[in-house]
C-alpha positions in Angstrom: 120.4 -45.0 -5.5 124.1 -44.9 -6.4 124.6 -45.0 -10.2 127.9 -45.3 -12.2 127.8 -43.2 -15.3 130.3 -43.3 -18.2 130.6 -41.9 -21.6 133.2 -42.2 -24.4 131.2 -40.9 -27.3 133.2 -37.7 -27.6 136.9 -36.9 -27.2 136.2 -36.6 -23.4 136.6 -39.8 -21.3 133.9 -39.3 -18.6 133.2 -41.4 -15.5 131.2 -40.5 -12.3 129.2 -41.7 -9.4 125.7 -40.1 -9.2 123.1 -40.2 -6.4 119.5 -40.4 -7.7 116.6 -39.9 -5.3 113.0 -40.7 -5.8 110.8 -38.6 -8.1 108.6 -37.5 -5.3 111.6 -35.9 -3.7 112.1 -33.6 -6.6 110.1 -30.6 -5.2 112.8 -30.3 -2.5 115.6 -30.8 -5.1 116.5 -34.3 -3.7 115.1 -36.0 -6.7 117.6 -34.5 -9.2 120.7 -36.5 -10.0 123.6 -35.3 -7.7 127.2 -35.9 -8.7 129.1 -37.6 -5.9 132.5 -37.7 -7.7 133.6 -37.5 -11.4 136.6 -37.6 -13.7 136.8 -36.2 -17.1 139.8 -36.3 -19.4 139.8 -34.9 -22.9 141.9 -37.3 -25.0 140.4 -39.1 -28.0 143.2 -41.6 -28.0 143.1 -42.6 -24.3 139.6 -44.0 -23.8 140.8 -47.6 -23.1 143.7 -46.5 -20.9 142.0 -44.1 -18.6 138.3 -45.0 -18.3 138.5 -47.9 -15.7 141.2 -46.0 -13.6 138.8 -43.0 -13.6 136.0 -45.2 -12.3 138.3 -46.5 -9.5 139.3 -43.0 -8.6 135.8 -41.9 -8.2 135.0 -44.7 -5.9 138.1 -43.9 -3.8 137.3 -40.2 -3.7 133.7 -40.9 -2.7 134.6 -43.5 -0.1 132.2 -45.9 -1.7 132.6 -49.5 -2.7 131.6 -51.2 -6.0 128.9 -53.2 -4.2 127.1 -50.0 -3.4 126.5 -49.3 -7.1 122.9 -50.1 -8.0 123.0 -49.5 -11.8 125.2 -48.3 -14.7 124.4 -45.7 -17.3 126.4 -45.4 -20.4 126.3 -43.1 -23.3 125.7 -45.0 -26.6 126.6 -42.3 -28.9 126.5 -41.2 -31.6 130.3 -41.4 -31.6 133.4 -42.7 -33.4 133.6 -46.6 -33.5 136.6 -47.3 -31.3 136.0 -44.9 -28.5 132.4 -45.6 -28.3 132.9 -49.4 -27.9 135.3 -48.8 -25.0 132.7 -47.1 -22.9 129.9 -49.5 -23.7 132.2 -52.6 -23.1 133.4 -51.2 -19.8 129.8 -50.5 -18.7 128.7 -53.9 -19.7 131.6 -55.6 -17.9 130.8 -53.7 -14.6 127.2 -54.7 -14.9 128.0 -58.3 -15.4 130.6 -58.4 -12.6 128.2 -56.7 -10.1 125.0 -58.3 -11.3 123.3 -54.9 -11.9 121.4 -53.5 -14.8 123.1 -51.4 -17.5 121.1 -48.5 -19.3 122.1 -47.0 -22.5 121.2 -43.5 -23.4 121.9 -41.2 -26.3 124.9 -39.0 -25.5 123.4 -36.0 -27.3 120.3 -36.4 -25.0 122.7 -36.1 -22.0 124.1 -32.9 -23.3 120.6 -31.5 -23.8 119.8 -32.6 -20.2 122.8 -30.6 -18.9 121.8 -27.6 -21.0 118.1 -27.7 -19.8 118.5 -25.4 -16.7 119.7 -22.6 -19.0 116.8 -22.8 -21.4 113.6 -20.8 -21.4 110.2 -22.3 -22.1 109.6 -22.8 -25.8 113.3 -22.9 -26.6 114.6 -25.1 -29.3 118.1 -26.5 -28.7 120.6 -27.7 -31.3 123.3 -30.1 -30.0 126.4 -31.0 -32.1 129.4 -33.1 -31.4 132.5 -34.0 -33.4 131.9 -36.7 -35.9 135.4 -36.3 -37.6 135.7 -36.3 -41.4 134.6 -32.7 -41.2 131.2 -33.7 -40.0 129.1 -33.4 -36.9 126.6 -35.6 -35.0 123.5 -33.6 -34.3 120.0 -33.6 -32.7 117.4 -30.9 -32.0 115.3 -30.5 -28.9 112.1 -28.6 -28.1 111.4 -28.0 -24.4 113.9 -30.8 -23.6 112.4 -33.4 -25.9 114.3 -34.6 -28.9 112.4 -33.7 -32.1 115.0 -34.5 -34.8 118.2 -36.6 -35.1 120.5 -38.1 -34.2 122.2 -37.9 -37.6 125.6 -37.2 -39.1 126.2 -34.5 -41.6 128.7 -31.7 -42.7 128.1 -28.6 -40.7 127.4 -26.5 -43.9 124.6 -28.9 -44.8 122.9 -28.9 -41.4 119.6 -27.1 -41.3 119.3 -25.7 -37.8 115.5 -25.5 -38.1 114.0 -23.3 -35.5 116.9 -23.7 -33.0 117.3 -20.7 -30.8 120.5 -21.9 -29.0 123.2 -24.4 -29.4 125.4 -26.6 -27.2 128.2 -29.2 -27.7 131.6 -29.4 -29.2 133.5 -26.1 -28.9 135.2 -26.6 -32.2 131.8 -26.9 -34.0 129.3 -24.6 -32.3 130.8 -21.6 -34.0 129.7 -22.9 -37.4 126.2 -21.7 -36.5 124.9 -18.3 -35.8 123.3 -19.1 -32.5 123.9 -18.3 -28.9 126.1 -20.9 -27.3 125.5 -22.7 -24.0 128.7 -23.8 -22.1 127.9 -27.5 -22.2 130.4 -29.4 -24.5 130.1 -33.1 -23.5 127.8 -35.4 -21.5 128.3 -35.1 -17.7 127.6 -38.1 -15.4 124.5 -36.2 -14.0 123.2 -35.5 -17.4 123.5 -39.2 -18.4 121.7 -40.3 -15.3 119.0 -37.7 -15.8 118.1 -39.1 -19.2 117.9 -42.7 -17.7 116.1 -41.5 -14.5 112.6 -42.8 -15.4 113.9 -46.3 -16.2 116.2 -46.3 -13.1 113.4 -45.3 -10.7 111.0 -47.8 -12.1 113.7 -50.5 -12.3 112.7 -51.3 -15.8 114.6 -54.1 -17.6 117.2 -52.4 -19.8 117.1 -52.7 -23.6 120.1 -54.3 -25.3 123.0 -51.9 -25.5 123.0 -50.7 -29.1 125.8 -48.3 -30.3 124.8 -45.4 -32.4 127.6 -45.3 -35.0 125.4 -43.7 -37.7 128.0 -44.8 -40.3 130.4 -47.7 -40.9 133.7 -47.5 -38.9 137.1 -46.7 -40.6 138.4 -50.0 -39.3 135.9 -52.6 -40.3 135.7 -55.7 -38.1 134.8 -59.1 -39.4 131.5 -59.0 -37.5 129.4 -56.7 -35.5 127.6 -57.7 -32.4 125.2 -55.8 -30.2 126.4 -55.6 -26.7 123.6 -57.3 -24.8 123.0 -56.4 -21.2 119.5 -57.1 -19.8 120.3 -56.6 -16.2 119.2 -58.6 -13.2 
């Protein structure tokens, strides 16, 4: 199954094509998400300008066509208002145009999925990303399962709990006296890994609901949930 994965919840604009095999192939490694092509550009002001071109570059590099994409996975945050909406609107537009389902996943969960191979059994992972205003978005994971968050808070007020290791924003992990894993932003494969059970079962996606966690700086007249139930 060829999956398009995008995320704009962090300063990184991420797009990629990922092959997802069946769960019963996992023993041989074939069931794990495999990145076919990807593009990542770190620029918090360029989400709208570069995301769609990055998707097209991935298709060209992989020698694949849009019609081969079976589903879309998009990070739903938490993230800043403007950037997050770009990724979700783009994902919904591709889903509508191709008549394929769009699955939203927590972007922090995708970072945790990327960090999972470096964790030992019983580890507790803290993930933090830049929330601006001198705050961070955060969540904690035990053996890969989210046990707290996502929430937004000042780093000095964040209780790391029983966390034994940290991943996420390079500008914020050093606020915590924890070993750092080299995973800063969600990867295409990490996004698809979080959505894998729903993708494999072809479950009907829930409505895309952005995780803002607070009101935006620029308030719109109305807020609407991006609804994409798939086909």
